[in-house]
C-alpha positions, 0 to 999 in steps of 0.5 A: 297897642304900641310896639313897645307895649306889645313887646313888653307884654309878650316878654312878660307872658314868657317870664310868667310862664317860665316862673311857674314851671311844674311837673308834666301832667298826665291828665291829658290837658295842655301839659307843656304846650304853653311852656313851648308855645309862649316863648316862640310866640314872644320871639315871633312878635319881637321879630315882627317888631324888628322887621317893621321898626327897622327894615320897613321904616329904614328902607323907606328912607333915602340911602344916605339917611336910612337904608344904608344902615340896613344894608350895612347891618345885613352885610355885617350879619352875612359876614358873621354867618360866613365866619361862624360857619367857616370856623365850625367847619374848620374844627368843632368847638366842642373839642376845644379845651380851655386851660384850667390855669388863670 
């Protein structure tokens, strides 16, 4: 199955499962295990497709045409993580109140 179809199937399963939420059963069956497992599996499949389609493929290319994109995006993500952590440590975002006037 091509990666696009696999990703679509995983997302479709997650949507179907979320659409049929119900009260938890006391019958000792699976209960809410599918509601927790299917989205996690979909995220895992998406991560694998991203890894294979972006990191593995682009890192195999020469620096000028492919791997530079990977290294720049990884560096940008690390800068974003450091920035978010520094703001989180500086002040808690939950303590900020937004103005009510527009």
